[in-house]
KOLVO-912922 format. One line per 2 residues: number of its first residue (from 1); their letters; for each residue x, y, z of C-alpha. Coordinates in Angstrom, 3 decimals. Layout:
# KOLVO-912922
NUM> a> X:Y:Z; ...;
//
This chain:
# KOLVO-912922
1> mc> 0.000:0.000:0.000; 3.089:2.152:0.216;
3> gi> 5.452:3.273:-2.519; 9.077:2.406:-3.269;
5> vg> 11.498:4.135:-5.606; 15.247:3.860:-5.956;
7> gi> 18.091:4.127:-8.394; 21.800:4.012:-9.096;
9> sk> 23.553:6.019:-11.811; 27.099:6.322:-13.090;
11> nn> 26.871:9.983:-14.098; 23.670:11.540:-12.752;
13> ni> 22.451:12.764:-9.387; 19.750:10.285:-8.373;
15> vp> 18.072:12.554:-5.782; 15.753:14.360:-8.275;
17> vl> 14.616:10.936:-9.531; 13.793:9.880:-5.964;
19> is> 11.793:13.029:-5.256; 9.980:12.929:-8.584;
21> gl> 9.212:9.244:-8.057; 7.799:9.859:-4.590;
23> ek> 5.614:12.622:-5.981; 4.259:10.244:-8.631;
25> le> 3.564:7.646:-5.928; 1.555:10.017:-3.755;
27> yr> -1.690:8.738:-5.282; -1.172:5.341:-3.629;
29> gy> -1.982:6.757:-0.194; 0.586:7.531:2.511;
31> ds> 1.180:9.484:5.699; 4.972:9.929:5.763;
33> ag> 7.908:9.733:3.402; 11.672:9.569:3.292;
35> ia> 14.825:8.968:1.261; 18.292:7.624:2.025;
37> vi> 21.394:8.240:-0.116; 24.997:7.085:0.145;
39> nd> 28.124:9.208:-0.174; 31.674:8.491:1.043;
41> nk> 30.706:5.386:3.032; 27.966:7.264:4.839;
43> it> 24.181:6.922:4.740; 22.284:10.215:4.790;
45> rv> 18.577:9.938:5.569; 15.786:12.502:5.282;
47> rs> 12.323:11.656:6.667; 9.149:13.549:7.431;
49> vg> 5.539:13.065:8.433; 3.116:14.513:5.910;
51> rv> 3.482:15.196:2.226; 6.432:14.594:-0.072;
53> se> 6.724:18.379:-0.395; 8.173:18.396:3.147;
55> ik> 10.915:15.974:2.113; 11.570:18.053:-0.989;
57> kk> 12.133:21.174:1.137; 14.570:19.371:3.433;
59> vl> 16.504:17.906:0.492; 16.805:21.317:-1.175;
61> nk> 17.990:22.892:2.079; 20.661:20.202:2.473;
63> kl> 21.605:20.440:-1.239; 21.637:16.662:-1.189;
65> ks> 23.331:14.829:-4.072; 24.228:11.198:-4.663;
67> ki> 24.573:8.549:-7.359; 22.652:5.938:-5.316;
69> gi> 19.546:6.101:-3.145; 16.181:4.670:-2.123;
71> gh> 12.919:6.367:-1.177; 9.550:5.468:0.261;
73> tr> 6.042:6.708:0.995; 4.593:4.976:4.073;
75> wa> 1.011:4.092:4.944; 0.990:3.305:8.662;
77> th> 0.342:-0.294:9.706; 2.722:-1.222:12.534;
79> gg> 3.312:1.893:14.600; 1.663:5.275:14.424;
81> va> 2.255:8.185:12.080; 5.584:9.473:13.399;
83> ek> 8.938:10.339:11.875; 10.653:7.522:13.780;
85> na> 8.389:5.053:11.953; 8.937:6.544:8.501;
87> hp> 11.153:4.695:6.025; 13.987:4.221:5.187;
89> hi> 15.142:2.353:8.305; 18.820:1.943:9.155;
91> sn> 20.696:-0.780:11.023; 24.021:-0.001:12.735;
93> ne> 24.622:2.918:10.338; 25.512:0.332:7.670;
95> it> 22.285:-1.024:6.148; 19.266:0.963:4.953;
97> vv> 15.939:-0.580:3.943; 12.546:0.406:2.536;
99> hn> 9.671:-2.058:2.599; 6.117:-2.527:1.368;
101> gi> 3.890:-5.195:2.905; 3.568:-6.768:6.339;
103> ie> 5.946:-9.159:8.111; 3.688:-11.445:10.118;
105> nh> 6.431:-12.959:12.291; 8.100:-9.670:13.127;
107> th> 7.433:-10.013:16.881; 9.300:-13.330:17.037;
109> lc> 12.172:-11.992:14.925; 12.323:-8.843:17.039;
111> ql> 12.781:-10.893:20.217; 15.598:-12.914:18.640;
113> lk> 17.350:-9.802:17.353; 17.103:-8.055:20.727;
115> kd> 18.844:-11.047:22.290; 21.555:-10.549:19.667;
117> gy> 22.068:-6.973:20.870; 19.984:-5.006:18.365;
119> kf> 18.116:-1.958:19.654; 14.878:-0.875:17.995;
121> ks> 14.120:2.798:17.448; 10.728:2.418:15.745;
123> et> 7.471:0.507:16.193; 7.527:-0.929:12.671;
125> dt> 7.898:-4.432:11.316; 10.307:-3.020:8.703;
127> ev> 13.087:-2.316:11.192; 13.176:-6.062:11.840;
129> ia> 14.151:-6.566:8.182; 17.019:-4.055:8.440;
131> hl> 18.474:-5.661:11.572; 17.942:-9.203:10.276;
133> ih> 19.846:-8.428:7.058; 22.572:-6.731:9.072;
135> sy> 22.917:-9.775:11.352; 24.019:-11.774:8.299;
137> yk> 25.893:-8.916:6.657; 28.242:-8.316:9.604;
139> ks> 29.506:-11.872:9.224; 30.031:-11.853:5.453;
141> nd> 30.052:-8.303:4.043; 27.971:-9.787:1.197;
143> lk> 24.757:-7.793:0.864; 23.080:-9.999:-1.758;
145> ns> 23.552:-13.233:0.193; 22.525:-11.499:3.397;
147> vl> 19.246:-10.479:1.790; 18.741:-13.997:0.381;
149> ka> 19.225:-15.496:3.839; 17.030:-12.918:5.544;
151> tk> 14.110:-13.342:3.149; 14.028:-17.050:3.992;
153> kl> 13.122:-16.036:7.561; 10.360:-13.588:6.639;
155> mg> 6.716:-14.638:6.829; 4.112:-12.427:5.159;
157> ay> 4.243:-10.147:2.143; 7.069:-7.847:1.165;
159> ai> 8.835:-5.824:-1.466; 12.142:-4.477:-0.183;
161> av> 15.036:-2.380:-1.429; 18.313:-2.532:0.498;
163> ad> 21.591:-0.659:0.279; 24.734:-0.626:2.391;
165> kk> 27.198:2.207:2.911; 30.158:0.425:1.267;
167> ts> 29.029:-1.004:-2.067; 27.549:0.591:-5.155;
169> ei> 24.531:-1.651:-5.545; 20.917:-1.954:-4.482;
171> iv> 19.482:-5.348:-3.596; 15.744:-5.809:-4.070;
173> ar> 13.401:-8.687:-3.270; 9.681:-9.365:-3.526;
175> dg> 7.112:-11.869:-2.348; 3.454:-10.895:-2.572;
177> cp> 4.004:-7.172:-3.214; 4.807:-5.596:-6.604;
179> li> 8.295:-4.461:-7.530; 9.768:-3.539:-10.904;
181> ig> 13.228:-2.828:-12.305; 13.702:0.095:-14.696;
183> ig> 16.466:-0.057:-17.292; 18.437:3.008:-18.341;
185> kq> 21.810:3.866:-19.886; 24.516:3.384:-17.262;
187> eh> 21.791:3.629:-14.653; 19.063:1.391:-13.278;
189> fi> 16.010:2.024:-11.161; 13.519:0.192:-8.968;
191> as> 9.955:1.049:-8.004; 6.691:-0.420:-6.824;
193> di> 4.842:1.256:-9.699; 5.789:2.243:-13.256;
195> sa> 4.395:5.735:-12.675; 7.429:6.502:-10.476;
197> ll> 9.822:5.835:-13.361; 8.072:7.271:-16.422;
199> sv> 10.308:10.349:-16.425; 13.487:8.256:-16.736;
201> tn> 12.626:5.010:-18.558; 9.889:2.968:-20.188;
203> ki> 11.885:-0.287:-20.176; 10.793:-2.352:-17.203;
205> if> 11.014:-5.843:-15.731; 8.319:-7.250:-13.481;
207> me> 9.954:-9.196:-10.671; 8.214:-12.395:-9.637;
209> dg> 7.512:-13.795:-6.183; 10.686:-15.118:-4.611;
211> dv> 13.000:-13.057:-6.838; 16.031:-11.252:-5.447;
213> as> 17.955:-8.872:-7.706; 21.286:-7.094:-7.571;
215> in> 21.263:-3.727:-9.354; 24.201:-1.484:-10.149;
217> ed> 24.870:1.258:-12.686; 25.891:-1.107:-15.506;
219> ky> 23.760:-4.213:-15.049; 21.185:-6.103:-13.072;
221> ti> 21.109:-9.773:-12.079; 17.976:-11.570:-10.940;
223> yn> 18.016:-14.685:-8.767; 15.047:-16.900:-8.006;
225> se> 14.268:-18.340:-4.575; 16.748:-21.172:-5.295;
227> kk> 19.550:-18.606:-5.783; 19.750:-19.455:-9.484;
229> vv> 20.232:-16.656:-12.036; 17.049:-16.215:-14.079;
231> kr> 15.992:-14.101:-17.044; 12.838:-12.013:-16.845;
233> kv> 11.188:-10.447:-19.872; 11.870:-6.764:-20.579;
235> hi> 8.642:-4.859:-21.297; 8.305:-1.550:-23.097;
237> ss> 5.622:0.313:-21.201; 2.952:1.975:-23.333;
239> ik> 1.985:4.341:-20.509; 2.759:7.948:-21.369;
241> qd> 4.044:10.428:-18.841; 1.151:12.793:-19.583;
243> qa> -1.243:10.113:-18.317; 0.191:10.791:-14.885;
245> el> -0.357:14.547:-15.227; -3.482:16.549:-14.456;
247> gp> -3.724:18.694:-17.545; -6.691:21.103:-17.252;
249> yk> -8.331:19.238:-14.343; -8.234:20.050:-10.629;
251> hf> -7.919:16.445:-9.494; -7.079:13.074:-11.002;
253> mq> -10.480:11.777:-9.960; -12.169:14.519:-11.977;
255> ke> -9.879:13.768:-14.934; -10.608:10.051:-14.747;
257> ih> -14.368:10.543:-14.471; -14.267:12.584:-17.676;
259> eq> -12.009:10.058:-19.430; -14.674:7.363:-19.195;
261> pv> -16.253:7.777:-22.640; -12.839:7.129:-24.241;
263> av> -11.840:4.390:-21.768; -15.112:2.526:-22.298;
265> ad> -14.936:2.888:-26.092; -11.306:1.678:-26.129;
267> ti> -12.202:-1.334:-23.988; -15.132:-2.286:-26.207;
269> es> -13.178:-1.984:-29.446; -10.299:-4.013:-28.028;
271> ii> -12.662:-6.942:-27.433; -15.009:-6.898:-30.425;
273> de> -13.633:-8.872:-33.356; -15.182:-7.777:-36.653;
275> as> -18.586:-7.102:-35.156; -18.674:-10.289:-33.113;
277> is> -17.645:-11.686:-29.755; -14.702:-14.046:-30.213;
279> pk> -13.210:-16.387:-27.580; -9.755:-15.616:-29.012;
281> li> -9.995:-12.135:-27.542; -9.584:-13.422:-23.982;
283> gg> -5.847:-13.352:-23.615; -5.363:-14.433:-27.212;
285> kn> -6.396:-17.976:-26.318; -9.315:-20.109:-27.344;
287> fd> -11.868:-20.078:-24.564; -14.636:-22.670:-24.283;
289> at> -17.494:-21.528:-22.043; -19.289:-24.851:-22.424;
291> ky> -16.723:-26.435:-20.088; -18.155:-24.543:-17.117;
293> ds> -21.383:-25.042:-15.199; -20.882:-22.225:-12.676;
295> il> -18.816:-19.096:-12.034; -17.112:-17.821:-8.882;
297> il> -16.176:-14.126:-8.852; -13.488:-13.018:-6.373;
299> aa> -12.856:-9.322:-5.789; -12.549:-6.531:-3.223;
301> gt> -13.968:-3.029:-2.805; -15.287:-1.414:-5.966;
303> sf> -14.319:-4.480:-8.015; -16.587:-6.563:-5.773;
305> ya> -19.528:-4.354:-6.768; -18.611:-4.883:-10.425;
307> gl> -18.854:-8.600:-9.715; -22.255:-8.219:-8.072;
309> ta> -23.529:-6.404:-11.164; -22.098:-9.089:-13.423;
311> ky> -23.963:-11.782:-11.508; -27.234:-10.370:-12.881;
313> wf> -25.842:-10.298:-16.419; -24.450:-13.824:-16.390;
315> eq> -27.581:-15.359:-14.942; -29.942:-13.383:-17.187;
317> is> -28.035:-13.660:-20.475; -25.977:-16.825:-20.079;
319> ni> -28.192:-18.928:-17.816; -25.269:-19.889:-15.552;
321> pv> -25.208:-19.665:-11.728; -22.768:-17.150:-10.270;
323> sv> -21.510:-16.605:-6.738; -19.630:-13.443:-5.806;
325> ei> -17.229:-13.562:-2.869; -15.314:-10.892:-0.990;
327> as> -11.748:-12.034:-1.578; -10.531:-11.481:1.981;
329> ey> -13.297:-13.737:3.342; -13.176:-16.519:0.762;
331> ry> -9.737:-17.840:1.644; -10.581:-18.315:5.316;
333> rn> -13.531:-20.659:5.074; -14.276:-24.098:3.764;
335> vy> -16.115:-23.835:0.455; -17.856:-26.270:-1.825;
337> tp> -16.164:-26.209:-5.217; -18.106:-27.481:-8.239;
339> kk> -15.867:-29.501:-10.576; -16.649:-27.319:-13.587;
341> ql> -16.436:-23.872:-12.010; -14.642:-20.916:-13.597;
343> vi> -13.022:-18.415:-11.244; -13.080:-14.768:-12.337;
345> ti> -10.869:-12.353:-10.411; -11.318:-8.597:-10.784;
347> sq> -8.606:-6.107:-9.808; -7.605:-2.716:-11.168;
349> sg> -3.948:-3.090:-10.196; -3.657:-6.852:-10.494;
351> et> -1.716:-6.728:-7.220; -4.597:-6.614:-4.699;
353> ld> -3.258:-9.012:-2.086; -6.623:-10.270:-0.839;
355> tl> -7.711:-11.124:-4.374; -4.358:-12.664:-5.273;
357> ea> -4.420:-14.899:-2.201; -8.045:-15.841:-2.881;
359> lk> -7.024:-16.866:-6.405; -4.269:-19.047:-4.963;
361> qs> -6.792:-20.602:-2.577; -9.173:-21.333:-5.460;
363> kk> -6.377:-23.314:-7.108; -5.908:-25.307:-3.920;
365> nk> -9.654:-25.906:-3.988; -9.121:-27.336:-7.496;
367> nl> -11.220:-24.886:-9.447; -11.076:-25.755:-13.134;
369> ks> -9.692:-22.523:-14.651; -9.297:-18.818:-13.842;
371> la> -9.899:-15.596:-15.774; -8.444:-12.262:-14.649;
373> ic> -10.066:-8.925:-15.472; -7.378:-6.365:-14.885;
375> nv> -6.059:-2.955:-15.914; -2.316:-3.660:-15.571;
377> qe> -0.399:-5.948:-17.897; 1.890:-8.584:-16.416;
379> sa> 0.634:-7.926:-12.879; 0.686:-10.720:-10.297;
381> iv> -2.947:-11.808:-10.703; -2.588:-11.823:-14.483;
383> rq> 0.488:-14.035:-14.320; -1.288:-16.541:-12.094;
385> sd> -4.433:-16.769:-14.237; -5.202:-19.076:-17.151;
387> yv> -6.968:-16.348:-19.146; -6.923:-12.572:-19.024;
389> ly> -9.134:-9.783:-20.294; -7.639:-6.308:-19.999;
391> tr> -9.632:-3.202:-19.325; -8.337:-0.281:-21.355;
393> ag> -8.790:2.366:-18.705; -5.242:3.655:-18.884;
395> me> -3.454:4.741:-15.743; -5.854:5.410:-12.850;
397> ig> -4.307:7.558:-10.128; -7.239:8.711:-7.968;
399> va> -7.645:6.363:-5.001; -11.404:6.224:-5.551;
401> st> -11.810:4.062:-8.645; -13.911:5.462:-11.497;
403> ka> -12.935:4.538:-15.046; -11.507:1.208:-13.881;
405> ft> -14.951:0.315:-12.503; -16.898:1.148:-15.659;
407> tq> -14.398:-0.658:-17.897; -14.553:-3.681:-15.591;
409> lv> -18.318:-3.691:-16.077; -17.874:-3.570:-19.850;
411> cl> -15.477:-6.535:-19.774; -17.784:-8.566:-17.545;
413> fm> -20.731:-7.876:-19.824; -18.704:-9.022:-22.826;
415> va> -17.755:-12.260:-21.047; -21.442:-12.840:-20.277;
417> ll> -22.182:-12.418:-23.994; -19.412:-14.870:-24.873;
419> fa> -20.881:-17.459:-22.508; -24.324:-16.980:-24.033;
421> kq> -22.935:-17.246:-27.557; -20.918:-20.386:-26.943;
423> kk> -23.820:-22.014:-25.121; -25.999:-21.173:-28.161;
425> ll> -28.265:-18.894:-26.147; -27.445:-15.799:-28.226;
427> tk> -28.826:-15.396:-31.708; -26.823:-13.510:-34.326;
429> sk> -29.502:-10.842:-34.357; -29.363:-10.387:-30.577;
431> ek> -25.559:-10.354:-30.614; -25.657:-7.590:-33.215;
433> dy> -28.109:-5.597:-31.084; -25.946:-5.928:-27.961;
435> ls> -22.818:-4.825:-29.828; -24.692:-1.861:-31.265;
437> dl> -25.797:-0.888:-27.746; -22.231:-1.213:-26.508;
439> rk> -20.931:1.105:-29.202; -23.496:3.721:-28.182;
441> la> -22.410:3.487:-24.554; -19.694:6.162:-24.758;
443> gh> -22.263:8.676:-26.002; -24.641:7.878:-23.147;
445> iq> -21.797:8.306:-20.651; -20.970:11.693:-22.145;
447> sa> -24.634:12.718:-21.780; -24.462:11.734:-18.103;
449> ln> -21.295:13.815:-17.681; -23.204:16.792:-19.039;
451> le> -25.401:16.661:-15.917; -22.492:17.901:-13.798;
453> pq> -23.898:21.434:-13.169; -27.074:19.976:-11.630;
455> ik> -25.068:17.532:-9.527; -22.962:20.413:-8.202;
457> ew> -26.134:21.925:-6.778; -26.988:18.657:-5.066;
459> ak> -23.472:18.563:-3.609; -24.018:21.837:-1.774;
461> lf> -26.885:20.217:0.119; -25.024:16.962:0.784;
463> gk> -21.973:18.791:2.066; -23.876:19.833:5.167;
465> kt> -24.980:16.304:6.044; -23.280:13.610:8.114;
467> na> -25.144:10.551:6.814; -26.713:9.409:3.554;
469> lf> -28.681:6.442:2.228; -28.488:4.993:-1.307;
471> lg> -31.262:2.816:-2.728; -31.426:0.665:-5.835;
473> rg> -33.153:-2.460:-7.055; -32.100:-5.383:-9.224;
475> lh> -29.158:-4.554:-11.470; -28.852:-1.155:-9.820;
477> yp> -28.483:-2.277:-6.223; -24.710:-2.827:-6.687;
479> ia> -24.516:0.677:-8.183; -26.164:2.029:-5.023;
481> le> -23.466:0.204:-3.028; -20.794:1.801:-5.196;
483> ga> -22.379:5.232:-4.712; -22.296:4.863:-0.935;
485> lk> -18.688:3.707:-1.049; -17.582:6.646:-3.202;
487> lk> -19.242:9.150:-0.867; -17.584:7.556:2.164;
489> ei> -14.172:7.313:0.549; -13.610:10.905:-0.417;
491> sy> -16.112:13.093:1.492; -16.030:11.146:4.801;
493> ih> -19.814:11.247:5.019; -21.181:8.017:6.433;
495> ae> -23.292:6.342:3.768; -25.088:3.035:3.437;
497> ay> -26.790:1.317:0.536; -29.741:-1.050:0.527;
499> pa> -31.983:-2.792:-1.937; -34.958:-0.424:-1.917;
501> ge> -37.319:-3.256:-0.975; -35.404:-3.725:2.294;
503> lk> -36.345:-0.292:3.622; -39.177:-1.529:5.793;
505> hg> -36.980:-4.279:7.237; -34.864:-1.889:9.260;
507> pl> -33.272:1.100:7.449; -36.553:3.057:7.451;
509> al> -35.919:3.712:11.148; -33.089:6.049:10.115;
511> vd> -35.173:8.213:7.814; -35.942:11.768:8.863;
513> kn> -35.527:15.253:7.393; -31.773:15.183:8.029;
515> lp> -31.093:12.045:5.991; -30.659:12.524:2.237;
517> vv> -31.767:9.449:0.306; -30.312:8.876:-3.176;
519> vi> -32.522:6.699:-5.357; -31.290:5.100:-8.576;
521> ap> -34.511:4.847:-10.567; -34.073:3.703:-14.182;
523> nd> -37.097:3.180:-16.355; -37.114:-0.606:-16.077;
525> kl> -39.610:-3.212:-14.871; -38.882:-2.392:-11.214;
527> le> -39.621:1.325:-11.547; -43.095:1.150:-9.972;
529> kv> -41.656:-0.809:-7.049; -39.006:1.860:-6.584;
531> ks> -41.681:4.581:-6.623; -43.465:2.791:-3.782;
533> nm> -40.249:2.662:-1.799; -39.794:6.380:-2.387;
535> qe> -43.217:7.056:-0.937; -42.129:5.226:2.214;
537> vk> -39.269:7.706:2.548; -41.344:10.758:1.693;
539> ar> -44.044:9.838:4.228; -41.427:9.973:6.980;
541> gg> -40.035:13.354:6.009; -36.979:12.050:4.179;
543> el> -35.364:14.137:1.443; -35.169:12.260:-1.869;
545> fv> -32.541:12.742:-4.585; -33.661:10.741:-7.604;
547> ia> -31.461:9.771:-10.561; -34.040:8.937:-13.223;
549> dg> -34.028:8.173:-16.930; -35.266:10.764:-19.400;
551> ds> -38.234:8.633:-20.368; -39.336:8.085:-16.752;
553> kf> -42.367:10.035:-15.616; -40.835:11.692:-12.594;
555> da> -41.659:15.200:-11.502; -39.744:17.131:-8.903;
557> ek> -41.825:18.265:-5.961; -41.312:19.241:-2.351;
559> gi> -38.920:16.758:-0.794; -38.077:15.171:-4.164;
561> rv> -35.236:16.401:-6.371; -34.851:14.781:-9.765;
563> ir> -31.980:14.587:-12.252; -32.956:13.166:-15.619;
565> md> -30.483:11.016:-17.470; -30.625:10.119:-21.154;
567> rh> -33.310:7.645:-22.168; -33.162:4.207:-20.582;
569> vg> -30.353:2.123:-22.108; -31.595:-1.275:-21.018;
571> il> -29.315:-3.918:-19.602; -26.283:-1.589:-19.792;
573> sp> -27.998:1.004:-17.625; -25.833:0.324:-14.510;
575> iv> -22.755:1.600:-16.352; -24.423:4.883:-17.264;
577> ht> -26.019:5.362:-13.830; -22.581:5.044:-12.263;
579> ip> -21.533:8.436:-13.674; -23.800:10.727:-11.600;
581> iq> -22.933:8.974:-8.331; -19.233:9.458:-9.080;
583> ll> -19.786:13.136:-9.820; -21.871:13.538:-6.675;
585> ay> -19.142:12.095:-4.458; -16.515:14.239:-6.177;
587> hv> -18.388:17.522:-5.793; -19.414:16.811:-2.206;
589> al> -15.733:16.231:-1.425; -14.874:19.528:-3.136;
591> fk> -17.513:21.292:-1.054; -16.065:19.790:2.120;
593> kt> -12.485:20.583:1.039; -11.227:17.036:1.593;
595> dv> -8.209:15.551:-0.197; -10.047:14.086:-3.183;
597> dk> -7.256:12.057:-4.775; -5.600:10.949:-1.539;
599> pr> -8.365:10.367:1.031; -7.222:9.779:4.585;
601> nl> -6.364:6.246:5.702; -6.752:4.797:2.189;
603> ak> -4.357:3.598:-0.497; -4.755:2.957:-4.203;
605> sv> -3.185:-0.475:-4.402; -4.020:-2.577:-1.354;
607> tv> -1.079:-4.968:-1.121; -1.476:-5.923:2.540;
609> e> -4.134:-7.963:4.297;
//
């Protein structure tokens, strides 16, 4: 959940790269930051609580320069938000370490190291890594082998970068947390995310679990967990540096909301093969849906709500039973596994630890095959899956997911169509109609974006509230859940979502004039039911905010505010109705002056349990 950046160069000062990299990693969520550089057999460390800008000031004041260094943005897990807990950590003024992840056996290791004379200055699990490596290093003066030995003792998830004061190399290792190597000319870099390195290289290597690498200015060498030298593929990243820049927008979340028409259109066109749905488009492999008699979807957060929406699509279009599991819960219970079940994992980053571990558990449970829906090529979940379908959202920096969610929905809908087609449940005429509707989707999303001025007015009213309720039915209940989550994430207003029919089974007790109730009310077969649920709210003095379709017969009146979307777009309606709830959360957060892109306590890529 934190960010790592580092580098070593023959000719260039690496400090600007470290600072720039930390700035690019700010979107991941953090509460402190720091860098460590090496000059003349001495480690110089700069740390600070708060934003990277504080580190930048300190570095400029010190006029810090070096050819080798590592940096880190920390999201507090073990130990509070304090400078003593910020990375990098140092052992005996000889070893410096940055670390992402959680070391589960750190208490045991700490006790052993204390007996060996080590004194701890922080409350973190990371300091254990520094002292453990040093305990081997002081006997051998071999940093690489010391790291190899130390990682054998670590239980949990980690990505680490290590340097010592004597040698001109950085040693990195990963197990369960992402780490990449960047290749330059007489310089090499490391990072937890390609965004940190876009200004210096687009040639990257994705390290795999168990890998340890030695990096210096001229070369890199990667060893697997058996200490054998291995080759890893060099990728040329297609991500452009301007994708990580705001342009004319105030926040990345705003930028990414408005990028959705293009992201959705790109995703659709990357999957459609000459006006048809082809199994070859799933990871370039032939895919046979007839092999499966059920589907298990594993995901977390916003991706979980995408899975809940997809359940309706699969069961309605493809006539196949679907269960949707929260990834962090699935791996800790005994489950019944049908012999012909397909596992679908959904993750924006492809590194979500809960989802990755759930995927591993599904393999232990002997699920037949797995399909990953992901936004990041060569990520951990992708590499462990049999099939992959990429969203084409481009880089998403705002912590609150927007375009990744809508492109996930598009991919899931396309897979549902593929199942229906291969099971001979989809006529050529119906397939043509669905593809036509998909190609019109970007236009409908743009129409929803045009409602932003009206949503701004709603936001002024929401900004004064402390609680909110979201209601939806059928396909739109998961969208209500997503709306509540978005409002919580970035405005810090407590929000809940319910199927509208559940009101009288408990939530109605909360309704009064101080509780705004957002109703997602498309013009579908459940509209009259939703209207009845609205009357239950109105009768108790609740204030209704209704997101309706243009062809719905809704009139605003006292206690009922209405925003009219475009005409009803049928089974794809959840994707379009997502747009106004994203805009609402964004503008409420603006009104409340919260940190939209970096909400407190949250991180973009959740790589710890």
